C-alpha positions in Angstrom: 0.0 -0.3 -0.1 1.4 3.3 -1.4 0.6 6.7 1.7 -1.2 9.0 0.4 1.4 11.4 -0.9 3.4 9.0 -3.0 -0.1 8.6 -4.4 -0.8 12.1 -5.5 2.2 12.6 -6.5 2.0 10.1 -8.9 -1.5 11.9 -10.0 1.0 14.3 -10.4 3.1 13.0 -12.6 0.6 11.1 -14.7 -1.7 14.1 -15.1 2.1 15.8 -16.6 2.6 13.4 -18.6 -0.7 13.6 -20.5 -0.3 17.4 -20.7 3.1 16.9 -22.7 2.3 14.0 -24.6 -1.1 16.4 -26.1 1.2 19.5 -25.8 3.5 17.5 -28.2 1.8 16.1 -30.9 1.7 18.0 -34.2 -1.2 20.0 -34.0 -0.1 21.8 -30.4 3.9 21.4 -31.3 3.7 23.5 -34.6 1.4 26.3 -33.7 3.8 26.7 -30.0 7.1 25.0 -29.6 7.8 26.9 -26.2 5.2 25.2 -25.1 5.6 22.3 -25.5 8.9 23.1 -24.1 7.1 24.4 -20.5 4.8 21.2 -20.6 8.1 18.7 -21.2 9.5 21.5 -17.8 7.3 20.6 -15.3 6.7 17.2 -16.2 10.2 16.3 -14.9 10.0 18.2 -12.5 6.9 15.9 -11.1 8.9 13.3 -12.1 11.9 13.7 -10.1 9.6 14.7 -7.0 8.0 11.2 -7.2 11.4 9.9 -7.8 12.8 11.9 -4.5 9.9 10.8 -2.3 9.3 7.2 -3.2 13.4 7.4 -2.5 13.0 8.2 1.4 9.5 6.6 2.1 8.7 3.4 3.6 5.2 2.1 1.6 7.7 2.9 -2.2 10.8 0.4 -0.6 8.6 -2.0 0.9 6.9 -2.0 -2.9 8.0 -4.7 -5.5 6.7 -2.6 -8.2 4.9 0.2 -8.8 3.5 -0.7 -12.5 1.4 2.1 -13.2 4.2 4.7 -13.0 7.4 3.3 -13.5 6.7 1.9 -17.3 6.1 5.2 -18.4 8.5 6.8 -15.9 11.2 4.7 -17.3 10.3 6.1 -20.9 12.8 9.6 -21.2 10.6 12.5 -23.3 12.5 12.6 -25.5 10.9 9.0 -26.9 7.4 10.0 -25.4 7.9 13.5 -28.3 9.2 11.4 -30.8 6.7 9.1 -30.9 3.7 10.9 -30.4 5.1 14.7 -32.7 7.7 13.3 -35.3 6.4 15.0 -38.8 7.3 13.0 -41.8 9.4 15.6 -44.3 6.6 16.0 -46.9 
């Protein structure tokens, strides 16, 4: 069982990740690269906060896996960006 802070930080990371994927979409990215970069930074901040908390959280240390967030957290933001916003050459 995860602590309340773990669950809140996971939810914040998931929300930021969704916003980043949306901002990195071809339509949004072509309009505002600065916004996509800002959302990327916010997603990274949320991930760092989650990882920092997990490094000291007793309930997270006792859990064998963090399947919900770990699968997304292992992917680098650049990989998410490439897969969601890559535009084929015309």
